[in-house]
C-alpha positions as CSV (number, residue, x, y, z in Angstrom):
1,X,-7.3,-9.1,-25.9
2,X,-8.1,-5.6,-24.6
3,X,-5.8,-3.8,-22.1
4,X,-8.4,-4.3,-19.4
5,X,-8.6,-8.0,-20.1
6,X,-4.8,-8.2,-19.9
7,X,-4.9,-6.4,-16.6
8,X,-7.4,-8.8,-15.2
9,X,-5.4,-11.8,-16.4
10,X,-2.2,-10.6,-14.9
11,X,-3.9,-9.6,-11.7
12,X,-5.4,-13.0,-11.3
13,X,-2.0,-14.7,-11.9
14,X,-0.3,-12.5,-9.3
15,X,-3.2,-13.0,-6.8
16,X,-2.7,-16.8,-7.2
17,X,1.0,-16.5,-6.7
18,X,0.4,-14.6,-3.4
19,X,-2.0,-17.3,-2.3
20,X,0.4,-20.1,-3.2
21,X,3.5,-18.6,-1.7
22,X,2.0,-17.1,1.4
23,X,4.7,-14.5,2.0
24,X,5.5,-13.4,5.5
25,X,5.0,-9.6,5.8
26,X,6.6,-7.8,8.7
27,X,4.3,-4.9,9.6
28,X,5.5,-2.0,11.7
29,X,2.2,-0.2,11.8
30,X,0.0,1.9,14.0
31,X,-2.2,0.7,16.8
32,X,-5.4,1.6,14.9
33,X,-4.7,-0.6,11.9
34,X,-3.1,-3.7,13.3
35,X,-6.2,-5.9,13.5
36,X,-7.6,-5.0,10.1
37,X,-4.2,-5.1,8.4
38,X,-3.4,-8.5,9.8
39,X,-6.8,-9.9,8.8
40,X,-6.4,-8.4,5.3
41,X,-3.1,-10.2,4.8
42,X,-4.5,-13.4,6.1
43,X,-7.5,-13.2,3.8
44,X,-5.1,-12.8,0.9
45,X,-3.2,-15.9,1.9
46,X,-0.2,-14.0,3.3
47,X,1.2,-14.2,6.8
48,X,1.4,-11.0,9.0
49,X,4.0,-10.4,11.7
50,X,3.1,-7.3,13.7
51,X,6.7,-7.0,15.1
52,X,7.9,-3.5,15.9
53,X,10.3,-3.9,18.9
54,X,13.6,-2.3,17.9
55,X,15.5,-5.1,19.5
56,X,14.1,-7.7,17.1
57,X,13.1,-6.0,13.9
58,X,16.4,-6.8,12.1
59,X,16.1,-10.5,13.0
60,X,12.6,-10.5,11.8
61,X,13.7,-9.2,8.4
62,X,15.9,-12.3,8.0
63,X,12.8,-14.5,7.9
64,X,10.3,-12.1,6.3
65,X,9.5,-11.7,2.6
66,X,8.9,-8.0,2.8
67,X,8.5,-5.1,5.2
68,X,5.6,-2.6,5.7
69,X,6.3,0.6,7.6
70,X,3.4,2.8,8.6
71,X,4.0,5.9,10.7
72,X,0.5,6.4,12.0
73,X,1.2,6.3,15.7
74,X,4.8,7.5,16.1
75,X,7.0,7.3,19.2
76,X,10.8,7.6,19.4
77,X,11.3,3.9,20.1
78,X,9.1,3.0,17.1
79,X,11.0,5.4,14.9
80,X,14.3,3.7,15.7
81,X,12.7,0.3,15.0
82,X,11.4,1.5,11.6
83,X,14.9,2.7,10.6
84,X,16.6,-0.5,11.7
85,X,14.0,-2.6,9.9
86,X,14.3,-0.6,6.7
87,X,18.1,-0.8,6.8
88,X,17.9,-4.5,7.3
89,X,15.5,-5.0,4.4
90,X,17.8,-3.0,2.1
91,X,20.8,-5.0,3.2
92,X,19.0,-8.3,2.6
93,X,17.6,-7.1,-0.8
94,X,14.0,-7.4,0.3
95,X,11.2,-5.0,-0.7
96,X,9.8,-2.6,1.7
97,X,6.8,-0.3,1.5
98,X,6.3,3.1,3.3
99,X,2.9,4.6,4.2
100,X,3.7,8.2,5.2
101,X,0.6,8.7,7.3
102,X,-0.1,12.4,8.0
103,X,3.0,13.7,6.2
104,X,3.1,17.5,6.6
105,X,1.0,17.5,9.7
106,X,3.8,18.1,12.3
107,X,7.5,18.8,12.1
108,X,8.3,15.6,14.0
109,X,6.2,13.4,11.8
110,X,7.5,15.0,8.6
111,X,11.1,14.7,9.7
112,X,10.6,11.1,10.6
113,X,9.0,10.3,7.3
114,X,11.8,12.1,5.3
115,X,14.5,10.1,7.2
116,X,12.7,6.9,6.1
117,X,12.3,8.2,2.5
118,X,16.0,8.7,2.4
119,X,16.4,4.9,3.0
120,X,14.7,4.5,-0.5
121,X,11.6,2.3,0.0
122,X,10.5,0.1,-2.9
123,X,7.0,1.7,-2.8
124,X,5.5,4.8,-1.2
125,X,1.7,4.8,-0.9
126,X,-0.3,7.8,0.5
127,X,-3.1,10.1,-0.3
128,X,-2.5,13.2,-2.4
129,X,-1.7,15.6,0.4
130,X,0.8,13.1,1.9
131,X,2.6,12.5,-1.3
132,X,2.8,16.2,-2.0
133,X,4.3,16.8,1.5
134,X,6.9,14.0,1.0
135,X,7.8,15.6,-2.4
136,X,8.2,19.0,-0.7
137,X,5.1,20.6,-2.3
138,X,2.5,22.6,-0.5
139,X,0.1,19.8,0.2
140,X,-2.2,20.3,3.2
141,X,-3.5,17.6,5.5
142,X,-6.5,17.4,7.7
143,X,-5.1,15.0,10.3
144,X,-4.4,11.9,8.1
145,X,-7.0,12.8,5.5
146,X,-6.2,14.4,2.1
147,X,-7.4,17.9,1.1
148,X,-6.1,17.4,-2.5
149,X,-7.0,15.2,-5.4
150,X,-4.6,12.5,-6.8
151,X,-4.3,14.4,-10.1
152,X,-2.9,17.4,-8.2
153,X,-0.1,15.3,-6.8
154,X,0.8,13.3,-10.0
155,X,3.6,15.4,-11.3
156,X,5.1,15.5,-7.8
157,X,4.8,11.7,-7.5
158,X,6.5,11.2,-10.8
159,X,9.4,13.3,-9.9
160,X,9.6,11.6,-6.5
161,X,9.6,8.2,-8.1
162,X,12.4,9.3,-10.5
163,X,14.5,10.8,-7.7
164,X,14.2,7.7,-5.5
165,X,14.0,5.0,-8.1
166,X,10.8,3.7,-6.5
167,X,7.1,3.3,-7.1
168,X,4.8,6.0,-5.8
169,X,1.0,5.3,-5.4
170,X,-1.5,8.1,-4.8
171,X,-4.8,6.9,-3.3
172,X,-8.1,8.5,-4.2
173,X,-11.4,7.8,-6.1
174,X,-9.0,6.8,-8.9
175,X,-5.7,5.5,-7.6
176,X,-2.6,6.7,-9.5
177,X,0.6,4.6,-9.5
178,X,3.9,5.7,-11.2
179,X,7.5,4.8,-11.6
180,X,8.3,8.2,-12.9
181,X,7.5,7.3,-16.5
182,X,4.6,5.0,-16.7
183,X,1.3,5.8,-14.9
184,X,-1.4,3.2,-13.9
185,X,-4.9,4.5,-13.2
186,X,-6.8,2.1,-11.0
187,X,-10.5,2.7,-11.0
188,X,-11.7,0.1,-8.4
189,X,-13.3,0.6,-5.0
190,X,-16.3,2.3,-3.5
191,X,-16.7,5.7,-1.7
192,X,-17.6,4.1,1.6
193,X,-14.0,2.8,1.9
194,X,-13.1,6.3,3.1
195,X,-15.3,5.7,6.2
196,X,-13.4,2.6,7.3
197,X,-10.3,3.4,9.4
198,X,-7.2,1.5,8.4
199,X,-8.5,0.7,4.9
200,X,-5.6,2.6,3.3
201,X,-3.1,1.2,5.8
202,X,-4.3,-2.4,5.0
203,X,-4.1,-2.0,1.2
204,X,-0.5,-0.8,1.7
205,X,0.3,-4.1,3.5
206,X,-1.3,-5.9,0.6
207,X,1.0,-4.0,-1.8
208,X,4.0,-5.4,0.2
209,X,2.7,-8.9,-0.3
210,X,2.2,-8.4,-4.0
211,X,5.5,-6.7,-4.6
212,X,7.6,-9.4,-2.9
213,X,5.9,-12.0,-5.2
214,X,6.5,-9.9,-8.3
215,X,9.8,-8.1,-7.5
216,X,10.7,-7.5,-11.2
217,X,7.7,-5.2,-11.7
218,X,6.8,-3.4,-8.5
219,X,4.6,-0.9,-10.5
220,X,2.4,-3.7,-11.9
221,X,2.3,-5.4,-8.5
222,X,1.2,-2.2,-6.7
223,X,-1.5,-1.5,-9.3
224,X,-2.8,-5.1,-9.0
225,X,-3.0,-4.9,-5.2
226,X,-4.9,-1.7,-5.2
227,X,-7.3,-3.1,-7.9
228,X,-8.1,-6.3,-6.1
229,X,-8.6,-4.6,-2.8
230,X,-11.0,-2.3,-4.6
231,X,-12.8,-5.2,-6.3
232,X,-13.3,-6.8,-2.9
233,X,-15.1,-3.6,-1.8
234,X,-17.2,-3.4,-5.0
235,X,-18.4,-7.0,-4.7
236,X,-19.8,-6.2,-1.2
237,X,-22.6,-4.4,-3.0
238,X,-25.3,-2.4,-1.1
239,X,-24.1,-2.8,2.5
240,X,-25.7,-1.0,5.4
241,X,-22.6,0.9,6.4
242,X,-18.9,0.9,7.1
243,X,-19.0,-2.0,9.6
244,X,-20.8,-4.2,7.1
245,X,-18.3,-3.3,4.4
246,X,-15.4,-4.1,6.6
247,X,-16.7,-7.6,7.1
248,X,-17.7,-8.2,3.5
249,X,-14.4,-6.9,2.2
250,X,-12.4,-9.5,4.2
251,X,-14.8,-12.3,3.2
252,X,-14.6,-11.2,-0.5
253,X,-10.8,-11.1,-0.4
254,X,-10.7,-14.6,1.1
255,X,-13.1,-16.0,-1.5
256,X,-12.0,-14.0,-4.6
257,X,-12.5,-16.0,-7.8
258,X,-11.0,-15.8,-11.3
259,X,-14.1,-14.6,-13.0
260,X,-14.5,-11.7,-10.6
261,X,-10.9,-10.6,-10.9
262,X,-10.8,-10.9,-14.7
263,X,-14.1,-9.1,-15.2
264,X,-13.8,-6.3,-12.6
265,X,-10.1,-5.2,-12.4
266,X,-10.0,-1.8,-14.0
267,X,-6.5,-0.6,-14.7
268,X,-5.7,1.8,-17.5
269,X,-2.1,2.6,-18.5
270,X,-0.6,5.9,-19.6
271,X,2.9,5.1,-20.8
């Protein structure tokens, strides 16, 4: 069995586990991504809870399987809710995933993100510029878009992962995922994904669903989530544009079959 075949086999096994267990993912996310993120989780067989009120986030963590924190549309009340939810997840031993949207863009945003990073998320997923900003490097952002390539951020990501004891995922044409030692290179997806708002936000929620179903190897779970989301986009084929891809992607996630996963998942390991 080749390494790619092994990746396809383990990806399918974890995909089935997510489908069978139907984990409840508490999502504290931005207004832009709520709909697509919730539908992505539903298509994967998970259950979304878009609960961000600071007065209930801790109680929600008691019943949730994992937490997703996305800082896209910040406000002081939401910032407090994010902190409380992350602290609750840590206290309960549940995984949580941070999407540091726009890190480095403004002082308030960056300070908020760093306060969350200090709470030690299980996984941090962002584009190269965001990861470099979180790591304290000179990454530049254009709004929430990256101006750097994933390879430029890899060494910063590896050090960040070592320092925090977490997984760091860098999104790009080839996604890079590291625990500070191992690196997974995920080569699934299509360029048109960059023209769909909330695609990155939604795959981060999918990572949360995968990680809580494979808590002993969050690196593998993160790589598999990125790969399967990318495969769903690839299977859409020659769509007319972003709107068509959005619909096809959700349908393909919902109907994903074993042959497609085994034959298309493209993960290479640099250990």
